[in-house]
N, C-alpha and C positions, 0 to 999 in steps of 0.2 A: 632533530631527526638524524638518521643514520643513512649514509649513502650506500649504493650497491656494493662498494668496496669495503664497507665497514667503517669509514671515517665519519666522525661526528660532525654534523652541520648545524649551524644556528640559522633558523629560518625566521624572518620577520615578515609579517603581513599587515598591510594597512586595510582596515575595515571602516567603511563610511557608516557612521551612526548619526541618525537624525532623530532627535527627540520630538515627539508629536505632542501638540496641545490636546486637551480633552476634546475640544471642538473638532479636531482633525481626525479623531479615531473613527468617526463614521465613514470616512473616506476609504477605510480598509475593509474589504469584503472578501468572502470566500469566492473562489472561482465558480461560475455558474456551470452546471452540468445537468444532464437529464437525471430523473429519479433513478437511483440504482436498481438494477434487476435482482441483485442478491447482496445480502449482508452476511458476513461470516467471520467468526472469531478465528484468527489464524493460529496455527501451531506456533510454538516459540520462534521468534524471528531468527534466532541463532541457527535453528534447523533449516529454515528456508534459505538463509544466507549461505550456509554450507553447500546446499544444493545449487544455488545460483552461481557460486564460485566455480563449481565443477562445469557448469554449462557455459560460462563466459568464454572460454577458449574455443568452444564449438559453434557458437552462433552469436549474432548481434542482437537478435530479437527472441523473445520468449512469449508464450501464450499463457496467461494466468486465467484460470477458469474455476468456477465454483457452481455447485448446484444447491437446491433446497433440501437435499438429503444429507447434508453435512460433509461433503467432499470438496477438497481444494486440490487443484492440479496445476503443476508448473511444467510446461512442455517446451521443447526446443522447436523453434520455427526456422526451418531451413530445408532445402531440397536434398542436401548431402547427408544429413544426420537426423536420426529419429530417436527420441528419448523423452521420458517424462517421470515426474515424481508425483505421487498422489497421497494425500492425507485424508483419512476418513474419520467419521465419528465426531466431527467438529460441531461446535455450538453455533446456533444462529441467534443473535441478540434480538430481543423484542424492541422494535423501533416504532416511533410514532411518525410515520412518513406517509406521503401520498402513495396510493397503490401504484405498482409498476404500470407502464403504458400498455403492456400486454399481460393478460392473466397467465399464471403458471399452470399449464395443463399437466406437465410431467415433472415431478420433483427430482427425477434422475437426470433431466436435461441440463447440460452445462451451459452457463452464460460465460462468455469469454471476452478478453481484451488482449490485444497484442501490445507488448511493451519493449522498449529498448532495454537491454540487459543493464547498461550503465545507469539508466534512470531508476530501474528497480533496485539496483544495489545502493543507490543513494538513500532509499527508504530503509533498506535492510541494515545500513550502517548504524541505525538506532537500536540494534539488537542488544547492545551492552546495557542500555538504560530502560528498555521497554519492558513493562510488566505484562501488558497484554496489548493486542492490536486487533482492530476490526478492519477488514477489507470490504469495501463497497465497490462492486463492479457494475459499470454502465456499459452494457454490451457494445463492443465495437467503438467505444468512445474514450473511456478513461477508467482508471482505478483510483479510488480515494482511500487513503489509509489514515485511520484514527489511531495514533500511538499514545497509549496511556503509560505515563511514567510513574505514577504513584500507586498503581495496582487497583484503582477504582474501576470496577466493571459494571457498576450500577448506573453509570452516566453514559450509556452508549449513544451513538448518534441519533438525533431526532429529526431527521429530514434534511432539507437543503442546507440549513445552517445548524451545525452541531451545538449542543449545549457546551458552554465554555467550562463548566465545572467538570474536572476529571480529564478533560481532553487537553493534553499538553503539546500536541503537535499534529498537524494535518498535512499530508502530502498528497497532492493531486498529480498523478502521473499520466501524461497524455503524449502519445507518440504520433506525430503528423505523418 
């Protein structure tokens, strides 16, 4: 690493690694969350990351929202500042999931979740390796991100537990 003054630093980190037996693999499960209200293929994460980096000094929380008309919005949550970035014309993957708890009456209505900017940035840090990403929004509860590293887009999430083929990382972001 390089310090703020430009001096080179050697950084050592200890990471605990525990190798699991095959019989223990069943103990690892994805976090439980409600059926997502909307699934949307995000724009390139590098674009979203650039916008989130501009927002970070302005607010600690953001509102991530999407609708069934192909729009994704990243907005500042705060009383002192107002701002948003919107991407339109985005794809909705076809998923085999249970129907949302409430029927979608208006495809233009946004479903939203409030997130800590730092938590969102931890997902966006995968922008360097992500080929495509699907965001699943559970209104008022969490956002689940399926980050595809190998460019496969034919293995989109299939409900509560994603198909493991093609999905190289899942980040469930929830702000209490």
